[in-house]
N, CA, C and O atoms as a GROMACS GRO file, in nm:
protein
  540
    1MET      N    1   0.084  -0.118   0.000
    1MET     CA    2   0.000   0.000   0.000
    1MET      C    3   0.089   0.124   0.000
    1MET      O    4   0.180   0.137   0.082
    2GLN      N    5   0.061   0.214  -0.092
    2GLN     CA    6   0.133   0.340  -0.098
    2GLN      C    7   0.043   0.452  -0.047
    2GLN      O    8  -0.075   0.457  -0.080
    3ILE      N    9   0.099   0.539   0.033
    3ILE     CA   10   0.019   0.647   0.091
    3ILE      C   11   0.003   0.762  -0.006
    3ILE      O   12  -0.107   0.815  -0.022
    4PHE      N   13   0.112   0.803  -0.073
    4PHE     CA   14   0.108   0.919  -0.162
    4PHE      C   15   0.108   0.875  -0.308
    4PHE      O   16   0.200   0.909  -0.382
    5ARG      N   17   0.011   0.802  -0.350
    5ARG     CA   18   0.009   0.757  -0.489
    5ARG      C   19  -0.104   0.822  -0.566
    5ARG      O   20  -0.199   0.876  -0.508
    6THR      N   21  -0.092   0.817  -0.698
    6THR     CA   22  -0.196   0.870  -0.786
    6THR      C   23  -0.316   0.774  -0.783
    6THR      O   24  -0.297   0.653  -0.787
    7PRO      N   25  -0.438   0.826  -0.776
    7PRO     CA   26  -0.554   0.738  -0.775
    7PRO      C   27  -0.560   0.648  -0.899
    7PRO      O   28  -0.514   0.687  -1.007
    8LYS      N   29  -0.616   0.528  -0.883
    8LYS     CA   30  -0.623   0.432  -0.992
    8LYS      C   31  -0.705   0.488  -1.108
    8LYS      O   32  -0.812   0.546  -1.087
    9ASP      N   33  -0.655   0.470  -1.230
    9ASP     CA   34  -0.718   0.515  -1.356
    9ASP      C   35  -0.736   0.666  -1.361
    9ASP      O   36  -0.826   0.715  -1.430
   10HIS      N   37  -0.651   0.741  -1.291
   10HIS     CA   38  -0.655   0.887  -1.298
   10HIS      C   39  -0.602   0.930  -1.434
   10HIS      O   40  -0.510   0.866  -1.486
   11ARG      N   41  -0.658   1.036  -1.493
   11ARG     CA   42  -0.620   1.075  -1.629
   11ARG      C   43  -0.477   1.125  -1.640
   11ARG      O   44  -0.420   1.122  -1.750
   12LYS      N   45  -0.417   1.170  -1.531
   12LYS     CA   46  -0.278   1.218  -1.534
   12LYS      C   47  -0.178   1.115  -1.482
   12LYS      O   48  -0.062   1.147  -1.461
   13SER      N   49  -0.224   0.993  -1.461
   13SER     CA   50  -0.133   0.892  -1.409
   13SER      C   51  -0.035   0.848  -1.518
   13SER      O   52  -0.069   0.844  -1.636
   14LYS      N   53   0.084   0.816  -1.477
   14LYS     CA   54   0.190   0.774  -1.570
   14LYS      C   55   0.200   0.621  -1.566
   14LYS      O   56   0.157   0.558  -1.469
   15PRO      N   57   0.256   0.563  -1.671
   15PRO     CA   58   0.272   0.416  -1.668
   15PRO      C   59   0.372   0.374  -1.561
   15PRO      O   60   0.462   0.450  -1.525
   16PHE      N   61   0.354   0.254  -1.512
   16PHE     CA   62   0.440   0.202  -1.406
   16PHE      C   63   0.574   0.158  -1.464
   16PHE      O   64   0.579   0.095  -1.570
   17HIS      N   65   0.682   0.190  -1.394
   17HIS     CA   66   0.815   0.146  -1.434
   17HIS      C   67   0.884   0.087  -1.313
   17HIS      O   68   0.877   0.140  -1.202
   18ASP      N   69   0.951  -0.024  -1.336
   18ASP     CA   70   1.035  -0.080  -1.230
   18ASP      C   71   1.166  -0.002  -1.226
   18ASP      O   72   1.223   0.031  -1.329
   19HIS      N   73   1.210   0.027  -1.105
   19HIS     CA   74   1.335   0.101  -1.088
   19HIS      C   75   1.432   0.019  -1.004
   19HIS      O   76   1.392  -0.063  -0.921
   20VAL      N   77   1.559   0.043  -1.028
   20VAL     CA   78   1.664  -0.017  -0.947
   20VAL      C   79   1.752   0.098  -0.898
   20VAL      O   80   1.804   0.176  -0.978
   21PHE      N   81   1.767   0.108  -0.766
   21PHE     CA   82   1.855   0.209  -0.708
   21PHE      C   83   1.986   0.141  -0.672
   21PHE      O   84   1.988   0.035  -0.609
   22VAL      N   85   2.096   0.203  -0.712
   22VAL     CA   86   2.228   0.146  -0.686
   22VAL      C   87   2.305   0.241  -0.596
   22VAL      O   88   2.323   0.359  -0.629
   23PHE      N   89   2.351   0.190  -0.484
   23PHE     CA   90   2.440   0.264  -0.394
   23PHE      C   91   2.574   0.191  -0.396
   23PHE      O   92   2.580   0.072  -0.363
   24SER      N   93   2.680   0.262  -0.434
   24SER     CA   94   2.811   0.199  -0.434
   24SER      C   95   2.911   0.292  -0.366
   24SER      O   96   2.896   0.414  -0.368
   25ILE      N   97   3.014   0.231  -0.306
   25ILE     CA   98   3.118   0.308  -0.238
   25ILE      C   99   3.245   0.298  -0.320
   25ILE      O  100   3.302   0.190  -0.336
   26VAL      N  101   3.290   0.412  -0.373
   26VAL     CA  102   3.412   0.421  -0.453
   26VAL      C  103   3.485   0.547  -0.410
   26VAL      O  104   3.424   0.654  -0.400
   27ASP      N  105   3.615   0.538  -0.385
   27ASP     CA  106   3.699   0.653  -0.349
   27ASP      C  107   3.645   0.727  -0.226
   27ASP      O  108   3.647   0.850  -0.224
   28ASP      N  109   3.598   0.655  -0.126
   28ASP     CA  110   3.543   0.714  -0.003
   28ASP      C  111   3.423   0.804  -0.028
   28ASP      O  112   3.397   0.894   0.052
   29HIS      N  113   3.351   0.783  -0.136
   29HIS     CA  114   3.229   0.856  -0.167
   29HIS      C  115   3.118   0.754  -0.190
   29HIS      O  116   3.144   0.641  -0.232
   30ILE      N  117   2.995   0.792  -0.161
   30ILE     CA  118   2.880   0.707  -0.187
   30ILE      C  119   2.815   0.757  -0.316
   30ILE      O  120   2.769   0.871  -0.323
   31TRP      N  121   2.811   0.671  -0.416
   31TRP     CA  122   2.755   0.707  -0.547
   31TRP      C  123   2.614   0.649  -0.556
   31TRP      O  124   2.592   0.533  -0.524
   32PHE      N  125   2.519   0.731  -0.602
   32PHE     CA  126   2.380   0.689  -0.618
   32PHE      C  127   2.345   0.694  -0.766
   32PHE      O  128   2.370   0.794  -0.833
   33ARG      N  129   2.287   0.587  -0.816
   33ARG     CA  130   2.240   0.582  -0.955
   33ARG      C  131   2.098   0.527  -0.956
   33ARG      O  132   2.062   0.443  -0.873
   34ASN      N  133   2.017   0.576  -1.050
   34ASN     CA  134   1.878   0.534  -1.064
   34ASN      C  135   1.859   0.473  -1.202
   34ASN      O  136   1.876   0.542  -1.303
   35TYR      N  137   1.824   0.344  -1.207
   35TYR     CA  138   1.805   0.275  -1.334
   35TYR      C  139   1.659   0.234  -1.348
   35TYR      O  140   1.589   0.211  -1.249
   36GLN      N  141   1.613   0.226  -1.473
   36GLN     CA  142   1.478   0.178  -1.503
   36GLN      C  143   1.492   0.046  -1.576
   36GLN      O  144   1.574   0.032  -1.666
   37VAL      N  145   1.410  -0.053  -1.536
   37VAL     CA  146   1.410  -0.182  -1.604
   37VAL      C  147   1.330  -0.165  -1.731
   37VAL      O  148   1.211  -0.130  -1.728
   38SER      N  149   1.394  -0.189  -1.843
   38SER     CA  150   1.329  -0.167  -1.972
   38SER      C  151   1.302  -0.301  -2.040
   38SER      O  152   1.390  -0.386  -2.049
   39VAL      N  153   1.178  -0.318  -2.088
   39VAL     CA  154   1.136  -0.439  -2.160
   39VAL      C  155   1.109  -0.397  -2.304
   39VAL      O  156   1.057  -0.287  -2.325
   40PRO      N  157   1.141  -0.478  -2.402
   40PRO     CA  158   1.112  -0.440  -2.542
   40PRO      C  159   0.964  -0.407  -2.562
   40PRO      O  160   0.877  -0.470  -2.501
   41HIS      N  161   0.936  -0.308  -2.647
   41HIS     CA  162   0.800  -0.258  -2.664
   41HIS      C  163   0.708  -0.355  -2.737
   41HIS      O  164   0.586  -0.346  -2.723
   42ASN      N  165   0.763  -0.448  -2.814
   42ASN     CA  166   0.676  -0.539  -2.888
   42ASN      C  167   0.616  -0.647  -2.799
   42ASN      O  168   0.529  -0.723  -2.842
   43GLU      N  169   0.661  -0.655  -2.675
   43GLU     CA  170   0.606  -0.753  -2.580
   43GLU      C  171   0.481  -0.694  -2.515
   43GLU      O  172   0.489  -0.592  -2.447
   44THR      N  173   0.367  -0.756  -2.535
   44THR     CA  174   0.243  -0.706  -2.474
   44THR      C  175   0.209  -0.782  -2.348
   44THR      O  176   0.137  -0.731  -2.263
   45THR      N  177   0.258  -0.901  -2.336
   45THR     CA  178   0.229  -0.979  -2.216
   45THR      C  179   0.349  -0.976  -2.123
   45THR      O  180   0.452  -0.915  -2.152
   46LYS      N  181   0.332  -1.042  -2.011
   46LYS     CA  182   0.442  -1.047  -1.915
   46LYS      C  183   0.558  -1.126  -1.974
   46LYS      O  184   0.540  -1.215  -2.056
   47VAL      N  185   0.678  -1.090  -1.930
   47VAL     CA  186   0.798  -1.159  -1.977
   47VAL      C  187   0.809  -1.292  -1.904
   47VAL      O  188   0.794  -1.299  -1.782
   48ASP      N  189   0.835  -1.397  -1.980
   48ASP     CA  190   0.851  -1.529  -1.920
   48ASP      C  191   0.978  -1.534  -1.835
   48ASP      O  192   1.066  -1.448  -1.847
   49ARG      N  193   0.984  -1.634  -1.751
   49ARG     CA  194   1.102  -1.648  -1.665
   49ARG      C  195   1.228  -1.667  -1.749
   49ARG      O  196   1.335  -1.621  -1.709
   50GLY      N  197   1.219  -1.730  -1.857
   50GLY     CA  198   1.335  -1.751  -1.943
   50GLY      C  199   1.368  -1.629  -2.026
   50GLY      O  200   1.474  -1.626  -2.089
   51GLY      N  201   1.280  -1.529  -2.029
   51GLY     CA  202   1.300  -1.413  -2.114
   51GLY      C  203   1.366  -1.296  -2.045
   51GLY      O  204   1.353  -1.182  -2.092
   52LEU      N  205   1.435  -1.319  -1.936
   52LEU     CA  206   1.499  -1.211  -1.863
   52LEU      C  207   1.615  -1.149  -1.941
   52LEU      O  208   1.656  -1.037  -1.912
   53GLU      N  209   1.668  -1.223  -2.041
   53GLU     CA  210   1.777  -1.169  -2.120
   53GLU      C  211   1.732  -1.050  -2.205
   53GLU      O  212   1.814  -0.968  -2.246
   54LYS      N  213   1.602  -1.040  -2.231
   54LYS     CA  214   1.549  -0.931  -2.312
   54LYS      C  215   1.542  -0.800  -2.234
   54LYS      O  216   1.538  -0.692  -2.293
   55MET      N  217   1.542  -0.809  -2.102
   55MET     CA  218   1.534  -0.689  -2.019
   55MET      C  219   1.670  -0.618  -2.016
   55MET      O  220   1.775  -0.682  -2.020
   56THR      N  221   1.664  -0.486  -2.010
   56THR     CA  222   1.787  -0.407  -1.998
   56THR      C  223   1.766  -0.300  -1.891
   56THR      O  224   1.654  -0.267  -1.854
   57LEU      N  225   1.877  -0.247  -1.842
   57LEU     CA  226   1.872  -0.137  -1.747
   57LEU      C  227   1.911  -0.010  -1.820
   57LEU      O  228   2.012  -0.006  -1.891
   58VAL      N  229   1.829   0.096  -1.802
   58VAL     CA  230   1.856   0.226  -1.863
   58VAL      C  231   1.866   0.326  -1.749
   58VAL      O  232   1.777   0.336  -1.666
   59GLU      N  233   1.977   0.401  -1.746
   59GLU     CA  234   1.993   0.501  -1.640
   59GLU      C  235   1.902   0.619  -1.669
   59GLU      O  236   1.911   0.682  -1.775
   60VAL      N  237   1.814   0.650  -1.573
   60VAL     CA  238   1.719   0.759  -1.592
   60VAL      C  239   1.748   0.877  -1.501
   60VAL      O  240   1.691   0.984  -1.519
   61GLY      N  241   1.836   0.860  -1.405
   61GLY     CA  242   1.870   0.971  -1.316
   61GLY      C  243   1.767   0.986  -1.207
   61GLY      O  244   1.663   0.920  -1.215
   62PRO      N  245   1.787   1.066  -1.109
   62PRO     CA  246   1.906   1.148  -1.091
   62PRO      C  247   2.023   1.064  -1.040
   62PRO      O  248   2.004   0.956  -0.983
   63ARG      N  249   2.142   1.114  -1.062
   63ARG     CA  250   2.260   1.050  -1.003
   63ARG      C  251   2.337   1.155  -0.926
   63ARG      O  252   2.344   1.271  -0.968
   64PHE      N  253   2.393   1.114  -0.815
   64PHE     CA  254   2.468   1.209  -0.734
   64PHE      C  255   2.571   1.135  -0.651
   64PHE      O  256   2.570   1.012  -0.643
   65CYS      N  257   2.659   1.211  -0.591
   65CYS     CA  258   2.769   1.158  -0.513
   65CYS      C  259   2.764   1.220  -0.373
   65CYS      O  260   2.750   1.341  -0.360
   66LEU      N  261   2.776   1.139  -0.270
   66LEU     CA  262   2.774   1.186  -0.132
   66LEU      C  263   2.914   1.171  -0.073
   66LEU      O  264   2.980   1.068  -0.090
   67ASN      N  265   2.958   1.275  -0.004
   67ASN     CA  266   3.086   1.271   0.065
   67ASN      C  267   3.056   1.271   0.214
   67ASN      O  268   3.035   1.378   0.272
   68PRO      N  269   3.053   1.153   0.279
   68PRO     CA  270   3.014   1.148   0.420
   68PRO      C  271   3.117   1.215   0.510
   68PRO      O  272   3.238   1.196   0.493
   69ILE      N  273   3.067   1.293   0.605
   69ILE     CA  274   3.153   1.362   0.701
   69ILE      C  275   3.159   1.278   0.829
   69ILE      O  276   3.266   1.242   0.876
   70LYS      N  277   3.042   1.248   0.884
   70LYS     CA  278   3.032   1.164   1.003
   70LYS      C  279   2.912   1.073   0.988
   70LYS      O  280   2.810   1.111   0.930
   71ILE      N  281   2.925   0.953   1.040
   71ILE     CA  282   2.812   0.860   1.044
   71ILE      C  283   2.791   0.824   1.191
   71ILE      O  284   2.881   0.773   1.258
   72PHE      N  285   2.670   0.852   1.239
   72PHE     CA  286   2.636   0.829   1.379
   72PHE      C  287   2.561   0.698   1.396
   72PHE      O  288   2.504   0.645   1.301
   73GLY      N  289   2.562   0.648   1.518
   73GLY     CA  290   2.491   0.524   1.550
   73GLY      C  291   2.341   0.544   1.557
   73GLY      O  292   2.265   0.450   1.533
   74GLY      N  293   2.295   0.665   1.589
   74GLY     CA  294   2.152   0.694   1.597
   74GLY      C  295   2.109   0.783   1.481
   74GLY      O  296   2.184   0.802   1.386
   75SER      N  297   1.988   0.836   1.490
   75SER     CA  298   1.935   0.919   1.383
   75SER      C  299   2.015   1.048   1.366
   75SER      O  300   2.065   1.077   1.258
   76PHE      N  301   2.026   1.126   1.474
   76PHE     CA  302   2.098   1.254   1.468
   76PHE      C  303   2.204   1.265   1.576
   76PHE      O  304   2.250   1.375   1.606
   77GLY      N  305   2.243   1.156   1.633
   77GLY     CA  306   2.343   1.157   1.738
   77GLY      C  307   2.382   1.015   1.775
   77GLY      O  308   2.354   0.921   1.701
   78GLY      N  309   2.445   1.003   1.888
   78GLY     CA  310   2.490   0.872   1.932
   78GLY      C  311   2.638   0.855   1.906
   78GLY      O  312   2.707   0.951   1.872
   79PRO      N  313   2.688   0.734   1.922
   79PRO     CA  314   2.831   0.713   1.901
   79PRO      C  315   2.868   0.733   1.753
   79PRO      O  316   2.791   0.700   1.663
   80THR      N  317   2.987   0.787   1.732
   80THR     CA  318   3.034   0.811   1.595
   80THR      C  319   3.090   0.680   1.540
   80THR      O  320   3.185   0.624   1.594
   81LEU      N  321   3.029   0.633   1.430
   81LEU     CA  322   3.074   0.508   1.368
   81LEU      C  323   3.184   0.534   1.266
   81LEU      O  324   3.274   0.451   1.249
   82TYR      N  325   3.178   0.649   1.199
   82TYR     CA  326   3.277   0.683   1.096
   82TYR      C  327   3.296   0.833   1.095
   82TYR      O  328   3.200   0.909   1.108
   83GLU      N  329   3.421   0.877   1.079
   83GLU     CA  330   3.451   1.019   1.065
   83GLU      C  331   3.553   1.035   0.954
   83GLU      O  332   3.656   0.968   0.955
   84ASN      N  333   3.525   1.123   0.859
   84ASN     CA  334   3.613   1.145   0.745
   84ASN      C  335   3.734   1.227   0.790
   84ASN      O  336   3.719   1.342   0.830
   85PRO      N  337   3.855   1.169   0.785
   85PRO     CA  338   3.974   1.241   0.833
   85PRO      C  339   4.018   1.353   0.738
   85PRO      O  340   4.092   1.442   0.778
   86LEU      N  341   3.974   1.349   0.611
   86LEU     CA  342   4.017   1.449   0.514
   86LEU      C  343   3.925   1.570   0.507
   86LEU      O  344   3.958   1.668   0.440
   87TYR      N  345   3.812   1.566   0.575
   87TYR     CA  346   3.715   1.675   0.567
   87TYR      C  347   3.759   1.793   0.652
   87TYR      O  348   3.797   1.776   0.768
   88VAL      N  349   3.753   1.912   0.595
   88VAL     CA  350   3.781   2.036   0.666
   88VAL      C  351   3.656   2.123   0.654
   88VAL      O  352   3.610   2.151   0.543
   89SER      N  353   3.601   2.164   0.767
   89SER     CA  354   3.475   2.239   0.765
   89SER      C  355   3.497   2.380   0.708
   89SER      O  356   3.606   2.434   0.720
   90PRO      N  357   3.394   2.438   0.649
   90PRO     CA  358   3.406   2.575   0.596
   90PRO      C  359   3.440   2.676   0.704
   90PRO      O  360   3.507   2.776   0.677
   91ASN      N  361   3.394   2.653   0.828
   91ASN     CA  362   3.428   2.745   0.938
   91ASN      C  363   3.578   2.745   0.965
   91ASN      O  364   3.636   2.850   0.991
   92GLN      N  365   3.640   2.628   0.961
   92GLN     CA  366   3.785   2.621   0.982
   92GLN      C  367   3.860   2.692   0.870
   92GLN      O  368   3.960   2.759   0.895
   93ILE      N  369   3.813   2.678   0.747
   93ILE     CA  370   3.877   2.745   0.633
   93ILE      C  371   3.868   2.896   0.649
   93ILE      O  372   3.966   2.968   0.627
   94ARG      N  373   3.748   2.945   0.687
   94ARG     CA  374   3.731   3.089   0.708
   94ARG      C  375   3.819   3.140   0.821
   94ARG      O  376   3.877   3.248   0.810
   95ALA      N  377   3.830   3.063   0.930
   95ALA     CA  378   3.913   3.104   1.043
   95ALA      C  379   4.060   3.113   1.002
   95ALA      O  380   4.130   3.206   1.042
   96LEU      N  381   4.107   3.017   0.922
   96LEU     CA  382   4.246   3.021   0.875
   96LEU      C  383   4.272   3.142   0.787
   96LEU      O  384   4.377   3.206   0.797
   97GLU      N  385   4.176   3.174   0.698
   97GLU     CA  386   4.190   3.292   0.612
   97GLU      C  387   4.193   3.420   0.696
   97GLU      O  388   4.268   3.513   0.665
   98LYS      N  389   4.111   3.425   0.801
   98LYS     CA  390   4.108   3.541   0.890
   98LYS      C  391   4.241   3.559   0.961
   98LYS      O  392   4.293   3.670   0.972
   99LYS      N  393   4.297   3.448   1.010
   99LYS     CA  394   4.427   3.453   1.078
   99LYS      C  395   4.536   3.498   0.981
   99LYS      O  396   4.627   3.572   1.019
  100LYS      N  397   4.526   3.452   0.857
  100LYS     CA  398   4.625   3.490   0.757
  100LYS      C  399   4.619   3.641   0.732
  100LYS      O  400   4.723   3.707   0.723
  101LYS      N  401   4.498   3.695   0.720
  101LYS     CA  402   4.483   3.840   0.701
  101LYS      C  403   4.528   3.916   0.825
  101LYS      O  404   4.590   4.022   0.814
  102ALA      N  405   4.499   3.861   0.942
  102ALA     CA  406   4.542   3.926   1.067
  102ALA      C  407   4.694   3.927   1.075
  102ALA      O  408   4.752   4.022   1.127
  103GLY      N  409   4.759   3.825   1.026
  103GLY     CA  410   4.904   3.819   1.025
  103GLY      C  411   4.964   3.931   0.941
  103GLY      O  412   5.067   3.988   0.978
  104LYS      N  413   4.902   3.962   0.828
  104LYS     CA  414   4.949   4.073   0.744
  104LYS      C  415   4.937   4.206   0.819
  104LYS      O  416   5.028   4.289   0.813
  105TYR      N  417   4.826   4.225   0.888
  105TYR     CA  418   4.803   4.348   0.964
  105TYR      C  419   4.906   4.362   1.077
  105TYR      O  420   4.960   4.470   1.099
  106ILE      N  421   4.931   4.252   1.146
  106ILE     CA  422   5.028   4.255   1.256
  106ILE      C  423   5.167   4.290   1.204
  106ILE      O  424   5.241   4.364   1.269
  107LYS      N  425   5.202   4.238   1.086
  107LYS     CA  426   5.332   4.272   1.025
  107LYS      C  427   5.341   4.422   0.998
  107LYS      O  428   5.444   4.484   1.022
  108LYS      N  429   5.232   4.480   0.947
  108LYS     CA  430   5.231   4.624   0.919
  108LYS      C  431   5.248   4.705   1.046
  108LYS      O  432   5.326   4.801   1.049
  109VAL      N  433   5.178   4.667   1.152
  109VAL     CA  434   5.187   4.739   1.280
  109VAL      C  435   5.328   4.728   1.337
  109VAL      O  436   5.383   4.826   1.386
  110LYS      N  437   5.386   4.608   1.331
  110LYS     CA  438   5.523   4.589   1.381
  110LYS      C  439   5.622   4.673   1.301
  110LYS      O  440   5.712   4.734   1.360
  111ALA      N  441   5.606   4.678   1.170
  111ALA     CA  442   5.697   4.758   1.087
  111ALA      C  443   5.684   4.906   1.120
  111ALA      O  444   5.784   4.978   1.123
  112LYS      N  445   5.561   4.952   1.145
  112LYS     CA  446   5.539   5.092   1.179
  112LYS      C  447   5.605   5.127   1.312
  112LYS      O  448   5.671   5.231   1.323
  113THR      N  449   5.588   5.042   1.413
  113THR     CA  450   5.650   5.070   1.543
  113THR      C  451   5.802   5.060   1.534
  113THR      O  452   5.873   5.136   1.600
  114LYS      N  453   5.851   4.967   1.454
  114LYS     CA  454   5.996   4.954   1.436
  114LYS      C  455   6.052   5.081   1.371
  114LYS      O  456   6.160   5.127   1.410
  115ARG      N  457   5.981   5.136   1.274
  115ARG     CA  458   6.024   5.259   1.208
  115ARG      C  459   6.026   5.377   1.305
  115ARG      O  460   6.120   5.457   1.305
  116LYS      N  461   5.922   5.387   1.390
  116LYS     CA  462   5.917   5.496   1.489
  116LYS      C  463   6.031   5.485   1.588
  116LYS      O  464   6.092   5.585   1.625
  117MET      N  465   6.059   5.362   1.634
  117MET     CA  466   6.170   5.341   1.727
  117MET      C  467   6.303   5.380   1.661
  117MET      O  468   6.389   5.441   1.726
  118HIS      N  469   6.320   5.347   1.535
  118HIS     CA  470   6.442   5.382   1.462
  118HIS      C  471   6.456   5.534   1.452
  118HIS      O  472   6.565   5.589   1.469
  119GLU      N  473   6.345   5.601   1.423
  119GLU     CA  474   6.348   5.748   1.412
  119GLU      C  475   6.381   5.812   1.547
  119GLU      O  476   6.453   5.912   1.553
  120MET      N  477   6.329   5.753   1.658
  120MET     CA  478   6.358   5.809   1.791
  120MET      C  479   6.504   5.785   1.829
  120MET      O  480   6.567   5.872   1.891
  121GLU      N  481   6.559   5.671   1.794
  121GLU     CA  482   6.698   5.640   1.827
  121GLU      C  483   6.798   5.719   1.741
  121GLU      O  484   6.906   5.752   1.787
  122ASN      N  485   6.761   5.746   1.620
  122ASN     CA  486   6.849   5.817   1.526
  122ASN      C  487   6.781   5.945   1.478
  122ASN      O  488   6.730   5.951   1.366
  123PRO      N  489   6.779   6.049   1.564
  123PRO     CA  490   6.711   6.172   1.521
  123PRO      C  491   6.792   6.242   1.412
  123PRO      O  492   6.914   6.228   1.403
  124MET      N  493   6.721   6.317   1.328
  124MET     CA  494   6.787   6.393   1.221
  124MET      C  495   6.860   6.513   1.283
  124MET      O  496   6.815   6.573   1.380
  125GLU      N  497   6.973   6.544   1.224
  125GLU     CA  498   7.048   6.660   1.271
  125GLU      C  499   6.972   6.786   1.232
  125GLU      O  500   6.906   6.792   1.129
  126ARG      N  501   6.982   6.886   1.316
  126ARG     CA  502   6.912   7.012   1.290
  126ARG      C  503   6.978   7.081   1.172
  126ARG      O  504   7.100   7.093   1.164
  127ASP      N  505   6.894   7.125   1.079
  127ASP     CA  506   6.942   7.194   0.959
  127ASP      C  507   6.967   7.341   0.993
  127ASP      O  508   6.878   7.408   1.048
  128GLU      N  509   7.086   7.391   0.962
  128GLU     CA  510   7.118   7.531   0.996
  128GLU      C  511   7.042   7.632   0.912
  128GLU      O  512   7.031   7.749   0.951
  129PHE      N  513   6.991   7.591   0.799
  129PHE     CA  514   6.917   7.683   0.711
  129PHE      C  515   6.766   7.671   0.727
  129PHE      O  516   6.691   7.732   0.650
  130ALA      N  517   6.719   7.596   0.824
  130ALA     CA  518   6.576   7.571   0.840
  130ALA      C  519   6.502   7.700   0.874
  130ALA      O  520   6.390   7.719   0.825
  131ASP      N  521   6.558   7.789   0.954
  131ASP     CA  522   6.491   7.910   0.996
  131ASP      C  523   6.533   8.034   0.914
  131ASP      O  524   6.504   8.146   0.954
  132MET      N  525   6.599   8.013   0.806
  132MET     CA  526   6.653   8.123   0.728
  132MET      C  527   6.545   8.215   0.670
  132MET      O  528   6.561   8.336   0.678
  133TRP      N  529   6.442   8.168   0.616
  133TRP     CA  530   6.337   8.249   0.553
  133TRP      C  531   6.223   8.274   0.646
  133TRP      O  532   6.122   8.332   0.604
  134LYS      N  533   6.233   8.234   0.768
  134LYS     CA  534   6.124   8.253   0.864
  134LYS      C  535   6.134   8.394   0.922
  134LYS      O  536   6.240   8.433   0.971
  135GLU      N  537   6.029   8.468   0.918
  135GLU     CA  538   6.031   8.603   0.977
  135GLU      C  539   5.900   8.634   1.041
  135GLU      O  540   5.882   8.743   1.097
   0.00000   0.00000   0.00000
């Protein structure tokens, strides 16, 4: 029994298709593919048990790839069963970029204070002609 199905003999109902969902694990990613079981169109009756060779699988989509971060023992919590060691969260990336920018600012401030200290330690000699045109 299906709860959300189209009523029987409804004018907008679509023909029934058998589907096969494939979940495979390759390169630490979960790949999802959706196939439709296709029977030749000239067959009007059911396919005999020996006629399974006539059936083919046609990929109809959608297909997508999942990169698991953590897998928990419960629905939304519980013990961690798997954790991806290569995953870096976007918050950590933003924090590193912020620290990098802060490092540039700190360098500028240090250079400025170093320059002021140098100027205080090595004052310029007074120019004898500085007050010449002053009246």
